[in-house]
C-alpha positions in Angstrom: 0.0 0.0 0.0 1.5 3.3 -1.0 1.7 6.4 1.3 -1.4 8.1 -0.2 -3.4 4.9 0.3 -2.2 4.6 3.9 -3.2 8.2 4.6 -6.6 7.8 3.0 -7.1 4.6 5.0 -6.1 6.3 8.3 -8.6 9.1 7.5 -11.4 6.5 6.7 -10.6 4.7 10.0 -10.8 7.9 12.0 -14.1 8.9 10.3 -15.5 5.4 11.0 -14.5 5.7 14.6 -16.1 9.1 14.9 -19.2 7.8 13.2 -19.5 5.0 15.8 -19.3 7.6 18.6 -22.1 9.6 16.9 -24.2 6.5 16.3 -23.9 5.6 20.0 -25.0 9.1 20.9 -27.9 9.0 18.4 -29.2 5.7 19.8 -28.7 6.8 23.4 -30.8 9.9 22.7 -33.4 7.7 20.8 -33.7 5.5 23.9 -34.5 8.6 25.9 -37.2 9.6 23.4 -38.9 6.2 23.4 -41.8 5.9 25.9 -42.1 2.1 25.7 -39.8 -0.3 27.5 -39.3 -2.1 24.1 -38.3 1.1 22.4 -35.8 2.0 25.1 -34.4 -1.6 25.1 -34.0 -1.6 21.3 -32.1 1.7 21.2 -29.9 0.9 24.2 -28.9 -2.4 22.6 -28.1 -0.6 19.3 -26.0 1.9 21.2 -24.1 -0.9 22.9 -23.4 -2.5 19.4 -21.9 0.8 18.3 -19.7 0.9 21.4 -18.4 -2.5 20.4 -17.6 -1.3 16.9 -15.8 1.8 18.3 -13.6 -0.4 20.5 -12.8 -2.7 17.6 -11.8 0.3 15.5 -9.7 1.7 18.3 -7.7 -1.6 18.5 -7.2 -1.6 14.8 -5.9 2.0 14.7 -3.6 1.2 17.7 -2.2 -1.8 15.9 -1.6 0.2 12.7 0.1 2.9 14.7 2.5 0.3 16.2 3.1 -1.1 12.7 1.5 -4.4 13.6 -0.6 -6.5 11.4 -4.3 -6.2 11.9 -5.4 -9.2 13.8 -8.9 -9.3 15.2 -11.1 -12.3 15.8 -14.0 -12.6 13.5 -16.9 -10.7 15.0 -19.3 -12.9 17.0 -21.9 -10.2 17.4 -25.2 -12.1 17.3 -28.0 -9.8 16.9 -31.1 -11.5 18.3 -34.2 -11.4 16.2 -37.0 -10.3 18.5 -40.3 -11.7 17.3 -42.9 -10.9 20.0 -46.1 -11.2 18.0 -47.8 -8.8 20.4 -45.1 -6.1 20.5 -45.4 -3.0 22.8 -47.3 0.1 21.9 -45.1 3.2 21.5 -46.9 6.3 22.5 -44.3 8.5 20.9 -44.9 6.9 17.5 -44.2 9.8 15.1 -40.9 10.8 16.6 -39.7 7.2 16.9 -40.6 6.5 13.2 -38.5 9.6 12.3 -35.6 8.3 14.4 -35.8 4.8 12.8 -35.7 6.4 9.3 -32.6 8.4 10.2 -31.0 5.3 11.8 -31.7 3.2 8.6 -29.8 5.8 6.5 -26.9 6.0 8.9 -26.6 2.2 8.9 -26.5 2.2 5.1 -23.7 4.8 5.1 -21.7 2.8 7.7 -22.0 -0.3 5.5 -20.6 1.6 2.5 -17.7 3.0 4.6 -16.7 -0.4 5.9 -16.8 -1.9 2.5 -14.7 0.9 1.1 -12.2 0.4 3.9 -12.1 -3.4 3.2 -11.3 -2.8 -0.5 -8.1 -0.9 0.6 -6.5 -3.9 2.2 -4.5 -6.6 0.4 -4.6 -8.7 3.6 -7.5 -11.1 3.4 -7.9 -11.1 7.2 -8.3 -7.3 7.3 -10.7 -7.4 4.3 -12.8 -10.0 6.1 -12.8 -7.9 9.3 -14.2 -4.9 7.6 -16.6 -6.8 5.5 -17.9 -8.4 8.7 -18.4 -5.0 10.2 -20.3 -4.0 7.1 -22.5 -7.1 7.5 -23.1 -6.2 11.2 -24.3 -2.7 10.1 -26.6 -4.4 7.5 -28.1 -6.4 10.3 -28.7 -3.2 12.3 -30.4 -1.8 9.2 -32.6 -4.8 9.0 -33.6 -4.5 12.6 -34.4 -0.8 12.1 -36.4 -1.5 8.9 -38.4 -4.2 10.7 -39.2 -1.8 13.6 -40.0 1.0 11.1 -42.5 -1.3 9.4 -44.1 -2.4 12.6 -44.2 1.2 14.0 -45.7 2.6 10.8 -48.3 -0.1 10.5 -49.2 -1.0 14.1 -47.6 1.7 16.4 -45.8 -1.1 18.2 -42.2 -2.0 18.7 -41.4 -5.7 18.5 -38.4 -5.9 20.8 -37.7 -7.2 24.2 -36.6 -10.0 26.3 
């Protein structure tokens, strides 16, 4: 990788790390806006996922700064599919639907960023790591889309223990 590519990669990694901080903040604020327990739980869990991504990126950047090969275990983040048929009514429906729409777009952008970063690596392990992170963001998008559909059609959030 030439120097220009390394610089671009460093910038992309920092942007991705900052985006994870913003995503965590966004989902934390969304949890505060939700009136239902299911809504608060959904957004808190998404905020926690973003913290995990931030920590992973931090380790990658630290490894690169030390000149070490990027070695990270394959992500094992299992995003549970919550399928309560009943769901929980969300009194703050309109605002939560807006939040879900914004979240969906943010997850799409995160996927694109991680796929762009993956393409910059020759190392298959590093490529795989970032492609896995993109896949995690796709799963987050799917969760949000499912909730958006449910909220738009029934006013309920289908999430919980």
